[in-house]
C-alpha positions as CSV (number, residue, x, y, z in Angstrom):
1,M,-2.0,10.7,-18.4
2,L,-2.9,13.8,-16.4
3,K,-0.6,16.8,-15.8
4,G,-2.7,19.6,-14.6
5,E,-4.5,21.3,-11.7
6,S,-6.7,19.3,-9.3
7,E,-8.9,20.4,-6.4
8,L,-8.8,18.8,-3.0
9,L,-12.3,17.4,-2.5
10,S,-12.0,15.7,0.9
11,K,-9.5,15.1,3.7
12,R,-9.8,12.8,6.7
13,N,-7.7,11.2,9.4
14,I,-7.4,7.4,9.2
15,T,-5.0,7.4,12.2
16,E,-3.3,10.2,14.0
17,N,-0.5,10.2,11.5
18,V,-2.2,9.0,8.3
19,L,-4.5,11.0,6.1
20,E,-6.8,10.1,3.2
21,L,-7.1,12.8,0.6
22,T,-9.3,12.8,-2.5
23,Y,-8.6,15.0,-5.5
24,S,-10.5,15.8,-8.7
25,V,-9.3,14.2,-12.0
26,P,-10.9,13.9,-15.4
27,N,-13.8,11.4,-15.5
28,D,-12.0,9.2,-18.1
29,L,-8.7,8.9,-16.2
30,T,-7.9,5.3,-15.2
31,F,-5.0,3.6,-13.5
32,I,-3.4,0.2,-13.1
33,P,-3.4,-1.0,-9.4
34,G,0.1,-0.3,-8.1
35,Q,0.7,3.0,-10.0
36,F,1.4,6.3,-8.4
37,M,1.0,10.0,-9.1
38,N,3.3,13.0,-8.4
39,I,1.7,15.7,-6.3
40,S,3.1,19.2,-6.2
41,V,3.6,20.4,-2.6
42,T,5.6,23.4,-1.7
43,A,7.0,24.9,-5.0
44,P,9.1,23.6,-6.7
45,Y,8.8,20.3,-4.8
46,R,6.6,17.3,-5.8
47,R,6.3,14.0,-4.2
48,P,5.2,10.5,-5.4
49,Y,2.1,8.9,-3.8
50,S,0.6,5.5,-4.6
51,I,-3.0,5.6,-5.8
52,L,-5.5,4.2,-3.3
53,D,-8.4,4.4,-5.7
54,M,-9.5,6.2,-8.8
55,K,-13.1,6.3,-10.2
56,D,-15.8,8.7,-11.3
57,G,-13.5,11.8,-11.6
58,E,-11.8,11.3,-8.2
59,V,-8.5,9.9,-7.1
60,S,-7.6,9.2,-3.5
61,F,-4.3,8.8,-1.6
62,M,-3.3,7.6,1.8
63,I,-0.5,9.8,3.1
64,G,1.7,9.5,6.2
65,V,2.3,12.7,8.0
66,G,4.1,11.4,11.1
67,E,7.6,12.6,10.1
68,P,8.5,16.2,9.2
69,G,9.1,16.9,5.5
70,K,7.9,18.9,2.5
71,G,5.1,16.5,1.8
72,S,3.8,15.8,5.2
73,D,4.0,19.4,6.3
74,Y,2.0,20.5,3.3
75,F,-0.7,17.9,3.7
76,K,-1.2,18.5,7.4
77,E,-2.1,22.1,6.6
78,V,-3.8,21.9,3.2
79,E,-7.5,22.7,3.2
80,I,-10.4,21.3,1.2
81,G,-10.8,23.4,-2.0
82,S,-7.1,24.0,-2.4
83,K,-5.7,23.3,-5.8
84,T,-2.4,21.8,-6.8
85,T,-0.8,20.0,-9.8
86,L,-1.1,16.2,-10.2
87,M,0.9,14.2,-12.7
88,G,0.3,10.6,-13.6
89,P,-0.6,7.8,-13.3
90,L,3.1,6.7,-13.4
91,G,5.1,3.6,-12.6
92,R,5.4,-0.1,-13.6
93,F,4.5,-1.6,-10.2
94,K,1.6,-4.0,-11.1
95,L,0.4,-7.5,-10.6
96,N,2.5,-10.2,-12.3
97,D,0.4,-12.1,-14.8
98,S,0.8,-15.5,-13.4
99,S,-1.2,-18.0,-11.4
100,N,1.4,-18.0,-8.6
101,K,0.4,-17.4,-5.0
102,K,0.8,-13.7,-4.2
103,I,2.3,-12.4,-1.0
104,F,2.3,-8.7,-0.2
105,I,4.7,-7.4,2.5
106,A,4.3,-3.8,3.7
107,T,4.9,-1.4,6.5
108,G,3.1,1.8,7.1
109,V,1.6,3.6,4.1
110,G,3.5,1.1,2.0
111,I,0.2,-0.8,2.1
112,V,-1.4,1.7,-0.3
113,P,-0.4,0.1,-3.7
114,F,-1.4,-3.3,-2.4
115,I,-5.0,-2.3,-1.5
116,P,-6.2,-2.0,-5.1
117,M,-4.0,-4.9,-6.1
118,I,-5.6,-7.2,-3.6
119,K,-9.1,-6.0,-4.5
120,E,-8.4,-6.9,-8.1
121,L,-7.1,-10.3,-7.1
122,L,-10.3,-11.0,-5.1
123,N,-12.6,-9.8,-7.9
124,P,-11.0,-11.4,-11.0
125,A,-12.6,-11.1,-14.4
126,D,-12.3,-14.8,-14.9
127,G,-13.7,-15.6,-11.5
128,V,-10.6,-17.6,-10.5
129,K,-9.2,-16.2,-7.2
130,I,-5.5,-16.6,-6.5
131,E,-4.3,-17.5,-3.0
132,T,-3.2,-14.2,-1.4
133,E,-1.4,-13.3,1.8
134,L,-0.7,-9.9,3.3
135,F,2.1,-9.4,5.9
136,F,1.8,-5.9,7.5
137,G,4.2,-4.3,9.9
138,A,3.3,-1.4,12.1
139,R,4.5,0.4,15.3
140,F,1.2,0.3,17.2
141,L,-1.9,-1.9,16.9
142,N,-4.0,1.2,16.0
143,D,-1.9,1.6,12.9
144,T,-3.5,-1.5,11.4
145,K,-6.6,0.6,10.7
146,V,-5.0,1.3,7.3
147,V,-5.6,-2.4,6.6
148,T,-8.9,-3.0,8.3
149,D,-10.6,0.2,7.0
150,Y,-10.0,-0.9,3.4
151,L,-9.7,-4.6,3.4
152,G,-11.6,-5.7,6.5
153,D,-14.7,-6.9,4.7
154,L,-12.5,-9.0,2.3
155,I,-10.6,-10.9,5.0
156,T,-12.5,-14.2,4.8
157,T,-11.5,-17.8,4.1
158,D,-13.8,-17.7,1.0
159,N,-11.6,-15.0,-0.5
160,N,-8.4,-17.0,-0.1
161,L,-7.0,-14.0,1.8
162,I,-4.8,-14.3,4.8
163,V,-3.7,-11.2,6.7
164,M,-1.1,-11.2,9.4
165,N,0.2,-8.2,11.5
166,A,3.5,-7.6,13.2
167,I,3.6,-4.9,15.9
168,T,6.9,-3.5,17.2
169,K,5.4,-1.6,20.2
170,P,2.3,-3.6,21.2
171,E,0.1,-2.2,24.1
172,H,-1.3,-5.7,24.8
173,D,0.1,-9.2,24.6
174,E,-3.1,-11.2,24.3
175,L,-4.2,-9.9,21.0
176,D,-3.8,-11.7,17.6
177,F,-0.6,-10.3,16.2
178,F,3.2,-11.1,16.2
179,H,5.6,-9.0,18.2
180,G,8.4,-7.6,16.1
181,R,9.2,-6.4,12.6
182,V,7.5,-7.6,9.5
183,N,10.3,-10.1,9.0
184,V,8.9,-12.3,11.8
185,L,5.8,-12.9,9.7
186,I,7.9,-14.3,6.8
187,D,9.7,-16.7,9.3
188,S,6.4,-17.8,10.8
189,R,5.0,-18.8,7.4
190,K,8.2,-20.1,5.7
191,D,7.2,-23.8,6.1
192,N,3.9,-23.1,4.2
193,I,5.4,-21.1,1.3
194,D,6.8,-22.4,-1.9
195,F,9.3,-19.6,-2.3
196,R,10.3,-20.4,-5.9
197,N,6.7,-20.4,-7.1
198,T,5.3,-17.4,-5.2
199,D,5.2,-13.8,-6.4
200,F,6.3,-11.4,-3.6
201,Y,5.5,-7.6,-3.6
202,V,7.3,-5.4,-1.1
203,C,6.7,-1.7,-0.2
204,G,7.8,0.4,2.8
205,S,11.0,2.2,3.8
206,N,14.2,1.6,1.9
207,E,15.7,-0.1,4.9
208,M,12.7,-2.5,5.2
209,I,12.7,-3.3,1.5
210,K,16.4,-4.1,1.6
211,G,16.1,-6.4,4.6
212,V,13.0,-8.2,3.3
213,R,14.5,-8.7,-0.1
214,T,17.6,-10.2,1.4
215,Q,15.5,-12.5,3.6
216,L,13.3,-13.7,0.7
217,K,16.3,-14.4,-1.5
218,E,18.0,-16.4,1.2
219,L,14.8,-18.5,1.4
220,G,14.8,-19.1,-2.3
221,A,12.5,-16.5,-3.7
222,D,13.3,-15.0,-7.1
223,Q,10.0,-13.3,-8.1
224,I,10.2,-10.1,-6.0
225,F,8.5,-7.0,-7.2
226,M,9.1,-3.4,-6.0
227,E,8.6,0.1,-7.3
228,N,11.4,2.7,-7.8
229,Y,9.6,6.0,-7.0
230,G,12.7,8.1,-7.7
């Protein structure tokens, strides 16, 4: 585990309110898909951010900066070359070791821990791909770039990966998405899901997680996985 100073190597906008930042880490540092790191922002504050990727001495994060706060204010202004303290990887949020179908349910940057998880599922060591679905909720259609930029090349029938989007404020009606919150995607697929034999992974706002968890339990799900970032 790392607890030390890291340098910001790159910074780019994915969307207007989402940044990708890459920091330096020791070459031998590794992570389990789903884990996070604490990043020091304005002293003495630190914030947890899920790991987007880690390899070859670099770790990257996807960070939302649309709402004011210690973290978002810091990352909007931070410059390449700046140094801060990283601690981790931390957390127990990881893929359940089962052959069950996996369904990931996310809103906003809650997608981040699921990107490396899905990549691992689609490139298994034993060559056996598990049926996988991603339900993603966003405010605007352009916000789905956080999915297409990182998983777009993997969304094929050969990969057993289904991706569905729910948009709360769509600009167009004819495009391929559902209108509403992410919950409508669960409803749209409920006749095709064996809820008792599916692993569900949920990440987003506390309100979203609470609502989705209640909905899944009412439909019979009992394998529901979340991270406590506290």
